[in-house]
C-alpha positions in Angstrom: 62.3 193.5 27.3 60.5 195.5 25.0 57.4 193.5 25.2 57.5 194.2 29.0 57.8 198.0 28.2 54.9 197.7 26.1 52.9 196.0 28.6 54.0 198.6 31.1 52.9 201.3 28.9 49.7 199.7 28.2 49.1 199.2 31.9 50.4 202.6 32.7 47.8 203.9 30.0 45.0 201.8 31.5 45.9 203.1 34.8 45.7 206.8 33.7 42.5 205.9 31.7 41.0 204.4 34.9 42.0 207.4 37.2 40.5 209.9 34.6 37.4 208.0 34.0 37.2 207.7 38.0 37.6 211.5 38.2 34.8 212.0 35.6 32.5 209.7 37.4 33.0 211.7 40.5 32.4 215.1 38.9 29.4 213.6 37.2 28.1 212.2 40.7 28.6 215.4 42.3 26.6 217.5 39.6 23.8 214.7 39.8 23.6 214.9 43.6 23.7 218.8 43.5 20.7 218.8 40.8 18.6 216.3 43.0 19.3 218.6 46.0 18.1 221.8 44.1 14.9 219.9 42.8 14.1 218.7 46.4 14.7 222.3 47.9 12.6 223.9 45.0 9.9 221.4 45.5 9.7 222.1 49.1 9.7 225.7 48.4 6.8 225.3 46.1 4.9 223.3 48.5 5.4 225.9 51.4 4.0 228.6 49.1 1.2 226.6 47.9 -1.9 227.2 49.8 -5.6 226.1 49.6 -8.7 228.2 50.2 -9.7 225.8 53.1 -6.3 226.3 54.7 -6.4 230.0 54.6 -9.8 230.0 56.0 -8.9 227.9 58.9 -5.7 230.1 59.5 -8.0 233.2 59.6 -10.5 231.5 61.9 -7.7 230.5 64.4 -5.6 233.8 64.2 -8.3 236.4 63.8 -11.6 235.4 65.3 -10.8 232.5 67.7 -12.1 234.3 70.7 -15.7 233.4 71.3 -16.1 235.8 74.1 -15.4 238.8 71.8 -16.3 237.4 68.5 -19.3 235.2 69.3 -19.7 232.2 67.0 -18.0 233.9 64.1 -18.0 232.0 60.8 -15.1 232.3 58.1 -15.7 231.2 54.7 -14.0 231.6 51.2 -16.3 233.3 48.8 -15.3 231.7 45.3 -17.3 234.0 43.3 -15.6 237.2 44.6 -12.3 235.2 45.6 -12.5 236.7 49.0 -12.4 235.5 52.6 -15.6 236.5 54.5 -15.5 236.9 58.2 -19.1 236.9 59.4 -19.9 238.1 62.9 -23.1 237.4 64.8 -25.3 240.6 65.6 -25.0 239.7 69.2 -21.2 239.4 69.3 -19.4 241.6 72.0 -17.4 243.3 69.3 -20.4 244.3 67.3 -22.3 245.5 70.5 -19.2 247.4 71.6 -18.7 248.9 68.2 -22.4 250.1 68.0 -21.9 251.5 71.4 -18.9 253.5 70.5 -16.1 251.6 72.0 -13.6 250.2 69.5 -10.9 248.5 71.5 -12.1 245.0 70.7 -12.7 246.0 67.2 -9.2 247.3 66.9 -7.8 243.9 68.0 -9.7 242.3 65.3 -8.4 244.9 62.7 -4.7 244.2 63.9 -5.1 240.4 63.7 -6.7 240.5 60.3 -4.0 243.0 58.9 -1.1 240.7 60.3 -2.8 237.4 59.1 -3.4 238.9 55.6 0.1 239.9 55.3 1.3 236.3 56.1 -1.0 234.4 53.6 -0.5 233.8 50.0 -1.7 236.7 47.9 -4.4 234.8 46.5 -6.0 234.4 49.9 -5.1 237.8 51.5 -8.2 239.6 50.9 -10.8 239.6 53.7 -14.1 241.5 54.4 -16.3 241.7 57.5 -19.7 242.4 56.2 -22.0 244.4 58.5 -24.2 241.7 60.3 -27.2 244.1 60.2 -26.9 244.8 56.3 -24.6 242.4 54.4 -24.3 244.8 51.5 -22.2 247.1 53.5 -18.8 246.3 54.9 -17.0 246.9 58.3 -13.7 245.9 57.4 -11.7 245.2 54.2 -8.0 244.1 54.3 -5.9 243.1 51.4 -2.2 242.1 51.4 -1.8 243.4 55.0 -3.2 246.8 54.2 -6.6 248.4 55.3 -8.6 249.2 52.5 -11.6 250.2 54.7 -12.2 250.2 58.5 -15.4 251.4 60.0 -13.6 252.0 63.1 -11.9 255.0 61.5 -15.2 256.7 61.6 -15.4 256.7 65.4 
């Protein structure tokens, strides 16, 4: 009889050990899954905030100067020397002709779009300039981090 009790006690111990080990594995499994989920979410967030100069240029082209009627065949490029996005407007673009004639409504739409897009993009790619097509050493517009630094339209 005592032998049976010892067996029972050992079985009981084994069962208890088995249940506590099982609980331990469940806890460990929970934490492993939690860490994996955090790593995935963190990686997705990093990828979302990572941006290339080419992606920023495409976004500006699409969201700021996509209307060929107003902006002609505008070019948008990343200037790696100055770390800035340049929006080059042709001399014969409607926006330039209107601006030279004193009408700034089309120009103001470009300024609004540039300001909005600059605020959306990664800080590294949020500075834009629009050089004067007649004199590239002068700027018509400078936007950085969604704020207007200079706007020739304010002079009208």
